[in-house]
Each structure stands twice: as structure tokens, then as C-alpha cells.
Legacy VTK file of the C-alpha trace (Angstrom):
# vtk DataFile Version 3.0
C-alpha trace
ASCII
DATASET POLYDATA
POINTS 500 float
31.517 -45.469 -3.888
28.719 -46.388 -6.256
29.328 -48.832 -9.080
27.045 -49.589 -11.985
26.395 -53.111 -10.675
25.176 -51.680 -7.355
22.376 -49.759 -9.071
18.795 -50.886 -9.308
17.118 -51.150 -12.690
15.536 -47.619 -12.464
18.864 -46.206 -11.304
20.709 -47.847 -14.202
18.151 -46.407 -16.602
18.709 -42.944 -15.123
22.505 -43.466 -15.221
22.418 -44.332 -18.904
20.093 -41.461 -19.825
22.063 -38.761 -17.981
24.897 -38.133 -20.466
22.415 -37.466 -23.253
19.973 -35.526 -21.070
17.159 -37.990 -21.778
14.063 -37.978 -19.603
13.378 -41.048 -17.470
9.778 -41.569 -16.386
8.796 -44.117 -13.769
5.333 -42.677 -13.420
2.371 -45.051 -13.551
-0.462 -42.853 -12.191
-2.216 -39.687 -13.239
-2.085 -36.363 -11.492
-5.059 -35.106 -9.568
-7.239 -32.238 -10.796
-4.986 -29.633 -9.195
-1.920 -30.937 -11.019
-0.195 -32.298 -7.913
1.265 -35.785 -7.903
-1.222 -38.367 -6.763
-0.877 -42.095 -6.189
2.824 -42.344 -7.054
3.867 -45.939 -6.470
6.350 -46.593 -3.668
7.430 -50.018 -4.902
11.213 -50.632 -5.263
10.975 -50.544 -9.050
9.906 -46.879 -8.775
12.542 -45.772 -6.252
15.808 -43.981 -6.840
18.367 -43.243 -4.185
19.281 -39.582 -3.700
22.937 -40.632 -3.605
22.704 -41.749 -7.240
21.286 -38.375 -8.301
23.995 -36.578 -6.352
26.732 -38.665 -7.936
25.483 -37.994 -11.451
25.190 -34.250 -10.902
28.747 -34.179 -9.568
30.171 -35.904 -12.645
30.041 -39.644 -11.940
29.027 -40.385 -15.552
30.782 -38.058 -17.958
29.297 -36.103 -20.829
29.121 -37.435 -24.351
30.165 -35.534 -27.442
27.295 -33.850 -29.201
24.952 -34.083 -26.174
24.119 -31.909 -23.168
24.050 -33.823 -19.913
21.025 -33.289 -17.686
19.166 -35.196 -15.029
15.487 -35.531 -15.849
13.424 -37.876 -13.697
9.650 -38.226 -13.400
7.342 -40.346 -11.276
9.959 -41.661 -8.833
10.256 -41.980 -5.111
13.598 -40.540 -4.067
14.980 -42.060 -0.893
17.670 -40.535 1.293
18.857 -36.929 1.334
19.519 -35.067 -1.891
22.402 -33.025 -0.502
24.329 -30.740 -2.852
25.363 -28.196 -0.227
28.408 -26.224 -1.336
28.702 -28.156 -4.600
29.311 -26.772 -8.070
26.732 -28.402 -10.315
27.116 -27.901 -14.036
23.975 -29.765 -15.078
20.254 -29.094 -15.069
18.223 -30.919 -12.405
14.639 -31.691 -13.387
12.353 -33.682 -11.075
8.677 -34.045 -11.908
5.872 -35.899 -10.105
8.371 -37.257 -7.599
8.047 -38.031 -3.912
11.126 -37.123 -1.887
11.526 -38.715 1.516
13.833 -36.006 2.858
14.513 -32.319 2.306
16.563 -31.068 -0.629
19.759 -29.299 0.431
21.321 -26.764 -1.911
22.835 -24.419 0.684
25.794 -22.566 -0.756
25.639 -24.541 -4.001
26.272 -23.147 -7.469
23.920 -24.763 -9.951
22.262 -24.495 -13.312
18.472 -24.509 -13.633
16.680 -26.504 -10.927
13.156 -27.733 -11.620
11.270 -29.623 -8.919
7.783 -29.564 -10.348
4.614 -31.200 -9.101
6.579 -33.030 -6.408
6.223 -33.638 -2.692
9.215 -32.727 -0.559
9.700 -32.166 3.205
11.691 -28.964 2.655
14.091 -27.136 0.351
17.142 -25.292 1.679
18.800 -23.148 -0.986
20.213 -20.475 1.296
23.318 -18.745 -0.133
22.878 -20.730 -3.369
23.822 -19.319 -6.763
21.415 -20.596 -9.399
22.572 -19.716 -12.905
19.163 -20.307 -14.378
15.613 -20.720 -13.079
14.326 -22.234 -9.861
11.048 -23.865 -10.846
8.846 -25.225 -8.032
5.500 -24.990 -9.773
2.736 -27.160 -8.298
5.140 -28.637 -5.749
4.026 -29.406 -2.200
6.552 -28.551 0.508
5.254 -29.896 3.804
6.878 -30.289 7.188
9.706 -27.931 6.310
10.404 -24.480 4.855
11.525 -23.126 1.536
14.748 -21.316 2.402
16.359 -18.856 -0.016
18.198 -16.599 2.420
20.757 -14.483 0.504
20.389 -16.698 -2.543
20.908 -15.376 -6.069
18.815 -16.577 -8.996
19.707 -15.543 -12.538
16.379 -16.603 -14.015
12.861 -16.687 -12.608
11.568 -18.193 -9.382
8.352 -20.071 -10.151
6.051 -20.891 -7.222
2.772 -20.867 -9.135
0.245 -23.337 -7.670
2.768 -24.483 -5.054
1.771 -25.337 -1.486
4.192 -24.737 1.350
3.448 -25.688 4.963
6.134 -24.527 7.364
6.604 -26.232 10.732
6.311 -22.978 12.668
5.615 -19.305 11.907
7.332 -19.047 8.515
6.814 -21.101 5.380
9.293 -19.176 3.189
12.570 -17.641 4.363
14.097 -15.493 1.609
15.645 -12.470 3.295
18.244 -10.834 1.078
17.186 -12.845 -1.986
18.595 -11.348 -5.196
16.622 -12.084 -8.345
17.517 -11.187 -11.903
14.192 -12.464 -13.171
10.699 -12.299 -11.703
9.065 -14.218 -8.872
5.848 -15.841 -10.067
3.777 -17.101 -7.141
0.268 -17.073 -8.554
-2.173 -19.135 -6.504
0.586 -20.009 -4.049
-0.784 -21.373 -0.762
1.284 -21.208 2.417
0.673 -22.341 5.979
2.966 -19.822 7.591
4.246 -16.450 6.507
6.483 -15.441 3.603
9.557 -13.567 4.818
11.595 -11.666 2.187
13.052 -8.547 3.878
15.684 -6.736 1.844
15.069 -8.823 -1.280
15.941 -7.367 -4.695
13.245 -8.227 -7.211
13.823 -6.206 -10.399
11.498 -8.497 -12.344
8.700 -8.111 -9.804
6.748 -10.270 -7.342
3.471 -11.651 -8.669
1.091 -13.052 -6.057
-2.215 -12.967 -7.926
-4.694 -15.283 -6.242
-2.158 -16.397 -3.625
-3.254 -17.291 -0.090
-0.734 -16.652 2.695
-1.905 -17.900 6.068
-0.307 -16.876 9.336
-3.279 -15.843 11.533
-2.313 -13.478 14.314
1.142 -12.976 12.797
2.677 -11.708 9.567
1.556 -13.160 6.252
4.055 -11.237 4.099
7.157 -9.611 5.580
8.728 -7.560 2.785
10.352 -4.662 4.590
12.964 -2.719 2.589
12.304 -4.804 -0.523
13.415 -3.249 -3.800
11.104 -4.324 -6.615
9.673 -3.150 -9.902
6.201 -4.547 -9.131
4.396 -6.259 -6.274
1.092 -7.616 -7.528
-1.265 -8.806 -4.773
-4.459 -8.815 -6.821
-7.122 -11.146 -8.220
-8.263 -12.559 -4.907
-4.936 -12.432 -3.070
-5.627 -13.282 0.580
-3.405 -12.532 3.570
-4.429 -14.172 6.840
-2.017 -12.017 8.789
-0.350 -8.650 8.359
1.334 -7.484 5.154
4.466 -5.527 6.081
6.167 -3.330 3.479
8.030 -0.930 5.759
10.629 1.034 3.777
9.968 -0.886 0.539
10.900 0.712 -2.785
8.539 -0.275 -5.574
9.345 1.552 -8.775
6.265 0.707 -10.799
3.129 -0.904 -9.351
1.930 -2.007 -5.934
-1.584 -3.334 -6.283
-4.124 -4.873 -3.914
-6.989 -4.791 -6.395
-9.534 -7.415 -5.368
-7.396 -8.488 -2.387
-8.481 -9.629 1.083
-6.275 -8.300 3.896
-7.245 -10.051 7.116
-4.491 -9.024 9.494
-5.534 -8.619 13.119
-4.760 -5.196 14.592
-2.830 -3.954 11.565
-3.564 -5.354 8.115
-1.015 -3.364 6.068
2.172 -1.650 7.239
3.547 0.633 4.528
5.452 3.173 6.601
8.158 5.040 4.680
7.624 2.995 1.524
8.149 4.584 -1.892
5.713 3.490 -4.612
5.133 4.445 -8.223
1.502 3.429 -8.766
-0.407 2.416 -5.622
-3.687 0.616 -6.342
-5.652 -0.017 -3.144
-8.982 -1.132 -4.568
-9.393 -4.097 -2.236
-12.350 -6.456 -2.466
-13.523 -5.577 1.063
-12.173 -3.260 3.774
-9.135 -4.734 5.544
-9.798 -6.368 8.897
-7.148 -4.236 10.613
-5.629 -0.777 10.333
-3.605 0.475 7.354
-0.393 2.318 8.234
0.902 4.677 5.517
2.873 7.094 7.666
5.711 8.830 5.818
5.009 6.818 2.656
4.982 8.342 -0.826
3.088 7.327 -3.950
3.428 8.972 -7.323
-0.112 7.921 -8.188
-2.751 6.476 -5.879
-6.091 4.886 -6.713
-8.621 3.530 -4.232
-12.277 3.023 -3.448
-14.196 4.421 -0.491
-14.946 0.875 0.692
-11.279 -0.102 0.441
-10.283 1.491 3.723
-10.750 0.200 7.282
-11.937 2.345 10.189
-8.361 3.342 11.051
-5.869 4.621 8.478
-2.618 6.194 9.664
-1.942 8.971 7.151
0.441 11.370 8.879
3.292 12.077 6.468
1.694 10.178 3.564
2.260 12.131 0.347
1.135 11.586 -3.215
1.451 13.416 -6.498
-1.955 12.317 -7.753
-4.887 10.540 -6.138
-8.046 9.225 -7.722
-11.067 7.419 -6.382
-12.662 4.659 -8.401
-15.981 5.592 -6.739
-16.032 9.352 -7.161
-13.947 10.125 -10.229
-15.049 9.956 -13.807
-13.141 8.065 -16.448
-11.534 11.311 -17.556
-10.134 11.928 -14.074
-12.370 14.923 -13.333
-13.188 15.254 -9.657
-16.865 15.046 -8.796
-18.633 16.911 -6.031
-18.805 13.872 -3.779
-15.067 13.298 -4.010
-14.228 16.038 -1.506
-16.632 14.639 1.092
-15.249 11.132 0.563
-11.675 12.360 0.824
-12.420 14.244 4.035
-14.014 11.128 5.504
-10.844 9.251 4.498
-8.579 11.803 6.197
-10.689 11.632 9.361
-9.912 7.921 9.611
-6.479 9.000 10.822
-6.574 8.693 14.630
-6.415 12.017 16.447
-5.745 15.363 14.793
-2.894 15.688 12.296
-2.728 18.757 10.003
-0.474 17.191 7.340
-3.083 14.921 5.692
-5.382 17.929 5.250
-2.574 20.098 3.870
-1.511 17.321 1.477
-5.069 16.911 0.182
-5.595 20.657 -0.166
-2.301 20.974 -2.028
-3.430 18.313 -4.467
-6.683 20.159 -5.180
-4.774 23.405 -5.722
-2.408 21.640 -8.104
-5.271 20.595 -10.374
-6.920 24.025 -10.146
-9.752 23.215 -7.723
-9.204 26.115 -5.322
-12.719 25.920 -3.880
-12.198 22.269 -2.945
-8.848 23.137 -1.375
-10.485 25.806 0.827
-13.158 23.312 1.812
-10.469 20.886 2.961
-8.620 23.548 4.937
-11.878 24.607 6.597
-12.431 20.996 7.647
-8.890 20.972 9.058
-9.662 23.975 11.273
-12.898 22.389 12.464
-11.066 19.185 13.350
-8.382 21.140 15.155
-11.042 23.035 17.103
-12.091 19.825 18.843
-8.602 19.559 20.382
-8.685 23.051 21.951
-9.696 24.164 25.461
-13.239 25.533 25.912
-12.273 29.165 25.292
-10.415 28.197 22.127
-13.351 26.160 20.914
-15.697 29.096 21.549
-13.469 31.460 19.596
-13.194 28.868 16.830
-16.965 28.602 16.554
-17.160 32.406 16.259
-14.576 32.454 13.456
-16.343 29.592 11.720
-19.768 31.225 11.795
-18.597 34.672 10.813
-15.879 34.121 8.192
-15.432 30.354 7.861
-11.922 30.665 9.288
-11.161 32.953 6.347
-11.925 30.252 3.777
-15.508 31.446 3.248
-15.112 35.217 2.897
-18.569 35.539 1.380
-19.939 34.896 4.880
-18.349 38.169 5.937
-20.251 39.924 3.170
-23.510 38.366 4.384
-22.796 39.509 7.925
-21.916 43.013 6.711
-25.234 43.267 4.900
-27.125 41.959 7.929
-25.365 44.362 10.308
-25.938 47.253 7.901
-29.659 46.493 7.914
-29.706 46.138 11.723
-27.816 49.371 12.308
-30.014 51.273 9.850
-33.213 50.116 11.587
-31.918 50.789 15.126
-30.411 54.171 14.375
-33.522 55.276 12.475
-35.591 54.865 15.642
-33.113 56.788 17.813
-31.677 60.201 16.976
-28.089 61.001 18.046
-26.859 64.434 19.049
-24.646 66.469 16.715
-21.131 67.249 17.871
-21.490 70.740 16.389
-25.158 71.778 16.406
-26.329 73.487 13.240
-23.379 72.303 11.188
-23.021 69.460 8.692
-25.523 67.332 6.781
-28.627 65.847 8.385
-28.266 62.462 10.147
-28.560 59.505 7.759
-28.910 56.089 9.571
-27.714 54.058 6.572
-24.655 56.235 5.909
-23.837 56.335 9.634
-23.956 52.508 9.839
-21.670 52.176 6.841
-19.277 54.672 8.372
-19.057 52.502 11.513
-18.549 49.232 9.613
-15.958 50.499 7.122
-12.687 50.887 9.061
-10.739 52.713 6.347
-11.484 56.236 5.225
-14.711 57.723 6.498
-18.017 59.151 5.383
-18.006 62.001 7.910
-20.924 60.722 10.027
-19.104 58.810 12.748
-17.264 61.887 14.067
-20.175 64.290 13.548
-22.646 62.601 15.935
-22.600 61.139 19.412
-25.052 59.110 21.463
-26.597 59.741 24.786
-28.491 56.430 24.537
-26.317 53.642 26.012
-27.789 50.854 23.896
-27.134 52.703 20.654
-23.661 53.630 21.830
-22.795 49.984 22.556
-24.217 48.942 19.182
-21.924 51.490 17.559
-18.921 49.967 19.362
-19.917 46.460 18.242
-20.304 47.613 14.633
-16.841 49.189 14.675
-15.199 46.011 16.072
-17.001 43.602 13.752
-16.425 45.936 10.822
-12.676 45.617 11.245
-12.832 41.808 11.394
-15.343 41.311 8.598
-13.828 43.820 6.198
-10.418 42.262 6.690
-11.901 38.834 5.861
-13.520 40.168 2.698
-10.270 41.790 1.536
-8.348 38.580 2.299
-10.866 36.532 0.363
-10.704 38.823 -2.659
-6.907 38.747 -2.566
-6.893 34.940 -2.392
-9.268 34.747 -5.321
-7.207 37.124 -7.431
-4.005 35.252 -6.584
-5.752 31.841 -7.139
-4.357 30.673 -3.810
LINES 1 501
500 0 1 2 3 4 5 6 7 8 9 10 11 12 13 14 15 16 17 18 19 20 21 22 23 24 25 26 27 28 29 30 31 32 33 34 35 36 37 38 39 40 41 42 43 44 45 46 47 48 49 50 51 52 53 54 55 56 57 58 59 60 61 62 63 64 65 66 67 68 69 70 71 72 73 74 75 76 77 78 79 80 81 82 83 84 85 86 87 88 89 90 91 92 93 94 95 96 97 98 99 100 101 102 103 104 105 106 107 108 109 110 111 112 113 114 115 116 117 118 119 120 121 122 123 124 125 126 127 128 129 130 131 132 133 134 135 136 137 138 139 140 141 142 143 144 145 146 147 148 149 150 151 152 153 154 155 156 157 158 159 160 161 162 163 164 165 166 167 168 169 170 171 172 173 174 175 176 177 178 179 180 181 182 183 184 185 186 187 188 189 190 191 192 193 194 195 196 197 198 199 200 201 202 203 204 205 206 207 208 209 210 211 212 213 214 215 216 217 218 219 220 221 222 223 224 225 226 227 228 229 230 231 232 233 234 235 236 237 238 239 240 241 242 243 244 245 246 247 248 249 250 251 252 253 254 255 256 257 258 259 260 261 262 263 264 265 266 267 268 269 270 271 272 273 274 275 276 277 278 279 280 281 282 283 284 285 286 287 288 289 290 291 292 293 294 295 296 297 298 299 300 301 302 303 304 305 306 307 308 309 310 311 312 313 314 315 316 317 318 319 320 321 322 323 324 325 326 327 328 329 330 331 332 333 334 335 336 337 338 339 340 341 342 343 344 345 346 347 348 349 350 351 352 353 354 355 356 357 358 359 360 361 362 363 364 365 366 367 368 369 370 371 372 373 374 375 376 377 378 379 380 381 382 383 384 385 386 387 388 389 390 391 392 393 394 395 396 397 398 399 400 401 402 403 404 405 406 407 408 409 410 411 412 413 414 415 416 417 418 419 420 421 422 423 424 425 426 427 428 429 430 431 432 433 434 435 436 437 438 439 440 441 442 443 444 445 446 447 448 449 450 451 452 453 454 455 456 457 458 459 460 461 462 463 464 465 466 467 468 469 470 471 472 473 474 475 476 477 478 479 480 481 482 483 484 485 486 487 488 489 490 491 492 493 494 495 496 497 498 499
């Protein structure tokens, strides 16, 4: 058991300051330009045993009336293991510009605010901890070990801004099941190893602006089934590894504006995620594929150059989508937007009708029926490439004649052309009357119209017959094409009137 006489001079100073919450600084050197501790002396007069800190936090030196006890220490080397596992700590712990020889252990502890700022520490294990305050690790270097927050609960914020964490293996941060009441601020965080937070609850949001997560060939950010208000991966955020958001629920904003996604194979996995605003205006196209299958975004914004060669879009739905390249500030779609969107849909490997139907539905919703028909025509043309030769041939015929029904004006052009052809051919050849001496004289133009119009009749088709085989076959062709083309025209007019 520690006694006052067993303490070194720095430890006695800390012991005396604790009941009043006074700050003890043993620091004799400046910080480097990045704010991290540099040149901290390791002489005995600057060392404090972790056992002394533990004893104070567990009540070895009682509180004084009119003061709030707290442990505040700066510029010290802390020897031994700071182990508070399972303890109930009723005091604030504040370490600044300190060098810790061994990892900090808070597993299962219940504590007040913990601040370990601008320090060097081999690892921090706060799994299952209950922190009734903030966990502040700003500018701290964690090297040789992980930051573990598995199933921890933090009432305040988690501050990792400007921190550097180098895990011994694949993961630098383990925080699966983390429950936050405040936000996670990790701006300019640098990790050597991935950040793993599956199932975390982050109602205050996760802010990773300018962060760099490095796990080449693996996963840089594993955030499957996370529930968050915001995930901000903008302002130069870099992921050397995949970003995985499978099944995540992000109520407000998910942004990759200005981000660099360098995952190999797959850069972003967002299958089945639910997002409010999805901003995918990355700085450059991701190095790997983007998987958005079965995801939903209320609002989506992107750039043409934001997408890689492969984008899995089957089942991806959105209420509104806007391109930063092809949309005006007022949100009005420009002519190039349809071409860009079709090129985007074609990045989906193979043929899938749903992305086309989703895009067409969006254009219909905003009243751009012509753009919707253009998208559906592109869908049919893409589908045609998957058919057998006979199906492809029939598809080409439908495309040329009526645009698969989405360009009914083509049918009108063909009707005019066939009317002109029939009039010229039938003018040079005279048919025989069915009843000689009866009826009106033969009129090539009227006869051609009578063949092309399938409904009603002008009285010419049944009043004349051909002995010339070529003219007879032309008449058959005009009857068959008349049915198809007239039907297409009627369908087009109906669609226009119904605004479908």
C-alpha cells in the first residue's frame, strides 16, 4: 500500500494537488508543429508511477470541502500500467503531453470525463466502459496497440481529432457496438489499420473530415449496420482500403465530397443502407467498384467523374437525384443529364431493368416524360444485347420502326414513306376491278391509305384485285405494317394525352 513517504517529489506534488483539482505540469519542452508531445524528459524527476494515479482516482486522498477533486497531469512519463478495469471512478482524469510506458486499461470501468491529450500511449482498452462524460484523445499517438471501445457507452463526445493510431495488425480501432450520446469527432485522424465500428449508435454523427485510414488490401472503415445522424467523409478524407456501410442507417447526411476512396476490388460497399442525403462528389473516381445494391437515398448528388467503371445499382432507389455537372443551380435538368445518367446506369455489370425503371420513374415524377421515354428506350436496347439472334433481329426491327413504342413519331414517318411508295407503285400498275363497270375510278393514293389504315375502310381495298404478283405482295406488306404502325401511333397519342 502506498504511503506519502514512499512517493517521489512529482508524485507528492500530484497527491497534494488532487483534492483541489489543481493541474500539475512537469513539462519542460515544447510541442512539435503538429501539436504532439516532443522531447518529453524521461528523468526520474519527471516520472510518475501509474499506481499512484490509480490510487488517487480510487479515493486514496479524499476530497476537500469546497473543491472538486480531479487528476490533472501534464508533461510526465507514466511508468507501469494504468489499470482501472472494472473500477468506479468518480473523478476526471486529464493527462496532457505525457508519455505512457504501457497501455491504459479501462475495460468495464465506470468513469467521469477522460482526457488523454497530446500523449503517447501503447494502447487504450475501454471495452464495456461507461464514460459519464467525454473521452478526449485529441492529438494523441497510440502506437503498438489498438484503441478498443467495444460495447462502450460514452455520454459526451469522443474526440479523435489529429490523433494517430497504429494497430499491431489489421485493425487500429475496435468499437463494435459503441453507443454514443454525443458526436465522434475524428478530423484529420490517421490510422495504420482499419477502423471497425459495426452496429455502433452515433446519434451525434461521425465526422472524419480530412482523416486518413490506411489498411491497403483490406477494410479501411467497417461500419456495417451503424445507426447515425451523419457520417462526414469529406475535405480530403482518404481510405486506403474498402469503406463498408452495409445495412447502415444514416438519417441525415452521408458525404464523400472531396474524398479519395482507394479500396482494391471494391471501394465502397453500401448494400441495403438507408441514407437521407447522399453526397458522392468524390475528388477522383474510386479505385474500386461501388456497391449500392438495395440501398435507398432520399436525395442523391454526384458528379460524372465521381463514379468508377463498375457501379452495382440493382435495387438502388432514390427520391431525388442531381448531378453537380449537368444540373443548374435551380435543379433544372439539362439536356446532357440524360446521357450522363444513362452512362451511369450502364456502369452496372450485365443487364438489370430496375436501374432504368428507377431513373425513368424519377424523370416522370418531375414531369420530364420525354426523358423518361428516352431512358426506357435505352433499357430495351440494352436488353436486346442479351437476346438470341432472332430476338435481336426482331428488336432491331421494333427499334427502327417505332422505337419500341417510345418514339411513336417514327411510325408516322414510316406511314408517310409507305404511302408515298404505294402511291408511286400502284400508279404504274393498274389493278382489275372486282365488279367491272361499277364503283369509282382507281385512285393509287386512296388505295394505299385503305391498305395502311386497318380500321374502317375507304372502299378501294375490296373493289380491286391484282393479277401482278409484285403489287399483290406489296399490298400484303402494307396491310401488315399498317396494323403495327397505326397501333404504335395510337399508343403514342394515348401516352401523350395521359402524360405517362
